[in-house]
C-alpha positions as CSV (number, residue, x, y, z in Angstrom):
1,M,24.7,49.1,0.7
2,E,22.5,46.0,1.1
3,K,18.8,46.2,1.9
4,V,18.4,43.8,4.7
5,H,14.9,42.5,4.9
6,R,13.4,40.9,8.1
7,A,10.9,38.6,8.0
8,I,8.1,39.1,10.5
9,V,8.1,35.6,12.4
10,I,4.5,34.2,13.7
11,R,4.7,31.6,16.4
12,K,2.4,28.9,16.4
13,P,1.7,26.8,19.6
14,H,3.8,23.4,18.9
15,W,0.7,21.7,20.7
16,L,-1.5,23.4,17.7
17,I,0.3,22.3,15.0
18,L,0.7,18.5,16.8
19,V,-3.1,18.5,16.7
20,L,-3.5,19.5,13.2
21,V,-0.8,17.1,11.9
22,T,-2.6,14.2,13.7
23,F,-5.8,15.3,12.6
24,A,-5.0,15.5,8.9
25,I,-3.1,12.1,8.9
26,G,-6.4,10.8,10.9
27,V,-8.6,12.1,8.2
28,G,-6.0,10.6,5.1
29,S,-5.2,7.1,6.3
30,G,-9.3,7.2,7.0
31,L,-10.1,7.7,3.4
32,G,-7.3,5.5,2.1
33,G,-7.8,2.4,4.0
34,M,-12.3,3.0,3.2
35,A,-10.8,3.6,-0.9
36,L,-9.0,0.3,-0.4
37,A,-11.7,-1.7,0.9
38,L,-13.9,-0.6,-1.8
39,L,-11.7,-1.7,-4.2
40,L,-11.1,-4.9,-2.5
41,R,-14.6,-5.3,-2.8
42,L,-14.4,-4.1,-6.5
43,V,-12.0,-7.2,-7.2
44,Q,-14.1,-9.4,-5.6
45,H,-17.0,-8.4,-7.5
46,I,-15.4,-8.8,-10.7
47,A,-13.2,-12.4,-9.9
48,Y,-16.2,-14.4,-8.5
49,G,-19.1,-13.1,-10.9
50,H,-21.0,-10.7,-9.8
51,G,-22.5,-7.1,-11.4
52,L,-21.0,-4.1,-10.5
53,H,-24.3,-2.2,-10.0
54,T,-24.1,-3.5,-6.1
55,I,-20.4,-3.5,-5.3
56,V,-21.8,-2.0,-1.3
57,G,-24.7,-4.3,-0.8
58,R,-26.2,-6.9,1.0
59,V,-24.9,-10.5,-0.4
60,S,-21.6,-11.6,1.9
61,F,-18.6,-12.6,0.2
62,L,-19.5,-16.1,1.0
63,Q,-22.9,-16.1,-0.4
64,E,-20.7,-14.6,-3.9
65,V,-18.1,-17.4,-3.3
66,T,-20.8,-20.3,-3.0
67,A,-22.5,-18.9,-6.1
68,A,-19.6,-18.7,-8.3
69,S,-18.6,-21.9,-10.5
70,D,-15.8,-24.0,-9.2
71,L,-13.8,-22.5,-12.5
72,R,-14.4,-19.4,-11.8
73,R,-12.9,-19.8,-8.2
74,F,-10.3,-21.6,-9.3
75,L,-9.4,-19.3,-12.1
76,A,-9.8,-16.4,-9.4
77,L,-7.3,-17.6,-7.0
78,G,-4.8,-18.8,-9.8
79,S,-4.3,-15.3,-11.2
80,C,-4.1,-14.1,-7.4
81,G,-1.0,-16.6,-7.3
82,A,0.1,-15.6,-10.5
83,V,0.2,-11.9,-9.5
84,A,1.5,-12.7,-7.0
85,G,4.3,-14.8,-8.2
86,I,5.3,-12.1,-11.1
87,G,5.5,-9.0,-8.4
88,W,7.6,-11.3,-6.0
89,W,9.9,-12.2,-9.1
90,L,10.3,-8.5,-10.3
91,L,10.9,-7.3,-6.4
92,Y,13.3,-10.0,-6.6
93,R,15.2,-9.5,-9.8
94,F,14.7,-5.4,-9.7
95,G,14.9,-4.7,-6.3
96,A,17.4,-4.2,-3.5
97,P,19.7,-7.2,-2.8
98,L,18.0,-9.5,0.2
99,V,19.7,-9.4,2.9
100,S,19.8,-12.1,5.9
101,I,18.2,-11.4,9.3
102,R,21.6,-12.0,11.1
103,Q,23.5,-9.4,8.5
104,A,20.1,-6.9,9.3
105,V,20.4,-7.3,13.2
106,R,24.6,-6.9,12.9
107,K,24.5,-3.9,11.1
108,A,21.8,-2.4,13.0
109,S,23.7,-3.0,16.0
110,A,26.5,-1.8,14.9
111,C,25.1,1.6,14.0
112,L,23.3,1.6,17.3
113,F,26.1,1.4,19.2
114,G,28.6,3.5,16.8
115,L,30.6,0.9,15.8
116,R,30.8,1.8,11.9
């Protein structure tokens, strides 16, 4: 004869789970946003030639860019453009095929109304 194991079910209020998940997502999003802001500041310091010891400091972005040489500003913007261009090419080459807006709307409305 089979032995039946019955799990003990502990019911938690749904509102408590919602509050906890909302809090966890908020904290995670805030920490992720802070990390991205510091990463952006690091890239700015590297691109415009300031030391890494003042990543979070009193020097404004305008002062950094104004103090950098013309060649350094040109190379920073050119390298950013090259990275963006290569990234776009990689997405176009290896990513999912592009779909026109008309096709996407037509497909979405067909799925919405069950006309598939």
